[in-house]
C-alpha positions as CSV (number, residue, x, y, z in Angstrom):
1,M,92.9,89.8,121.7
2,S,90.7,91.1,124.4
3,K,87.2,91.1,124.9
4,P,85.5,94.1,123.7
5,S,84.4,96.7,126.4
6,K,81.1,96.7,127.7
7,T,81.5,100.2,128.9
8,D,79.6,103.1,127.7
9,W,83.0,105.4,127.6
10,K,81.2,108.3,124.9
11,R,78.5,108.1,127.9
12,L,80.8,108.0,130.9
13,S,83.3,110.5,129.3
14,G,80.7,113.5,129.5
15,L,80.3,113.1,133.4
16,D,81.3,114.9,136.1
17,D,83.8,112.7,138.5
18,Q,81.0,113.1,141.2
19,E,78.8,111.4,138.9
20,V,80.9,108.3,138.8
21,D,79.6,105.5,140.7
22,T,83.0,103.8,142.2
23,S,80.9,102.6,145.9
24,D,81.8,99.1,144.6
25,M,85.6,99.8,144.0
26,P,87.4,100.3,147.5
27,E,89.8,103.4,148.3
28,L,93.2,103.0,148.1
29,G,94.8,104.6,151.0
30,D,98.2,105.8,151.7
31,D,99.4,102.2,152.8
32,F,98.3,100.9,149.6
33,F,100.7,103.0,147.6
34,S,103.4,103.2,150.1
35,R,103.6,99.7,149.6
36,A,103.1,99.5,145.9
37,E,106.0,98.4,143.4
38,L,106.1,98.7,140.0
39,H,107.6,95.9,138.2
40,V,108.6,96.8,134.4
41,P,110.8,94.1,133.0
42,V,113.8,95.0,130.8
43,K,112.9,94.3,127.2
44,Q,115.7,93.3,124.6
45,A,115.7,93.6,121.2
46,V,115.8,90.7,119.0
47,T,115.5,89.3,115.6
48,I,112.8,86.6,115.0
49,R,111.6,85.2,112.0
50,L,107.7,85.0,112.0
51,D,105.5,83.6,109.0
52,A,104.3,87.0,106.8
53,D,100.9,85.9,107.1
54,V,101.4,86.0,110.8
55,L,103.1,89.4,110.9
56,Q,100.6,91.1,108.4
57,W,98.0,89.9,110.7
58,F,99.2,91.6,113.7
59,K,100.4,94.3,111.9
60,G,96.8,94.9,110.6
61,Q,95.6,95.1,114.2
62,G,97.6,98.4,114.4
63,A,99.8,100.3,116.5
64,G,101.5,98.1,119.3
65,Y,101.5,94.9,117.6
66,Q,105.1,94.2,119.2
67,T,103.3,94.9,122.1
68,R,100.4,92.3,121.4
69,I,103.1,89.6,120.5
70,N,104.9,90.0,123.4
71,L,101.8,89.7,125.5
72,L,100.6,86.4,123.8
73,L,104.5,85.1,124.5
74,R,104.2,85.9,128.0
75,R,100.7,84.4,128.5
76,Y,102.1,81.3,126.8
77,M,104.9,81.0,129.3
78,Q,102.6,81.6,132.2
79,A,100.2,79.0,131.1
80,Q,103.5,76.5,130.5
81,Q,104.8,77.5,134.3
82,G,101.4,76.7,135.6
83,N,101.3,80.6,136.6
84,P,97.5,82.6,136.0
85,P,98.4,85.0,133.7
86,L,97.6,88.6,135.0
């Protein structure tokens, strides 16, 4: 679903922390973290009937297929509500 990363993760994982250029990212100080809130929606188990080929396609994407289905439903919900996706 998401665009492939253009990051060279193999090269990046070989760098020391001091070698990683973070100059384009602002520092997040204590004030940020003291005000930060974690919002984790409550999950509810449901039974849903999906077309077999749709389910097979999602499962074929690997582990986490239920999370991806949930994400797509959330984005659809937000679009219908006029809210931009996160």
